[in-house]
C-alpha positions, 0 to 999 in steps of 0.5 A, spaced: 308 636 293 304 642 296 308 642 303 315 642 299 313 648 295 311 652 301 317 650 304 321 652 298 317 659 297 318 660 305 326 659 304 326 663 298 322 669 302 327 669 307 333 669 303 330 675 299 327 679 305 334 679 308 337 681 301 332 686 300 334 689 307 341 690 306 340 692 299 335 698 302 341 700 306 346 700 300 341 704 296 340 709 302 348 710 302 348 712 295 348 719 293 342 722 289 346 722 282 349 715 283 341 713 285 339 716 278 345 712 275 342 706 278 335 707 276 337 708 269 341 701 269 335 698 273 330 700 268 335 698 262 336 691 266 328 690 267 327 691 260 333 686 258 330 681 262 323 682 259 326 680 252 329 674 255 325 667 254 325 666 261 325 673 265 326 671 272 332 667 270 336 673 266 343 673 268 344 666 269 348 661 265 344 655 267 337 656 265 332 651 265 325 654 264 321 651 270 326 652 275 323 657 280 330 661 281 337 661 279 343 663 283 344 670 278 340 674 284 345 671 289 351 673 285 348 680 283 347 681 291 354 679 292 356 684 286 352 690 290 357 689 296 363 690 292 368 696 293 368 697 286 363 702 284 361 700 277 361 693 279 357 695 285 352 699 281 351 693 276 350 689 282 344 693 285 341 694 278 341 686 276 339 684 283 333 689 282 331 687 275 332 679 277 328 679 283 323 684 280 321 679 275 322 673 280 317 675 284 312 678 279 305 675 279 307 670 284 301 667 288 305 666 294 303 672 299 310 673 302 314 673 295 308 678 293 310 682 299 317 682 297 315 684 290 311 690 293 317 692 296 322 692 290 316 696 287 317 701 292 325 701 292 324 702 284 319 708 285 324 711 290 330 710 285 326 713 280 323 719 284 331 721 285 331 721 278 326 727 276 319 728 274 316 723 269 313 726 263 319 731 262 322 733 255 328 729 254 326 723 259 328 716 258 322 712 255 322 708 261 321 714 265 315 717 261 311 710 260 312 708 268 
């Protein structure tokens, strides 16, 4: 059983690494104002997922509590590659939120590395939004 878990987590790691590389390129190609919109959308999606009964399965239509992941991240990744701006931004935000929760507090070193990179990408998005603690800033910006 341990070997099967190791193989599955390795396959998931490879999938998420590939998607993360491409997601980083997509985000790098966004304008600063679009990045701020993605940051706001992403933090909203992370908060929505946190309120879900099983945060790492947020956005999935087929939820089984002990399922390690769902197809929602792959579907969000496909949306992030869309030519339609609104769909693209929603896909980026949803992918980041799902993968953030999926890799959070995970004992596998490779997947925890993916989580650290997601945090870095979120920090980059948030950094383009403005300084934290400023008056009128969204709640997620003041508390992060």
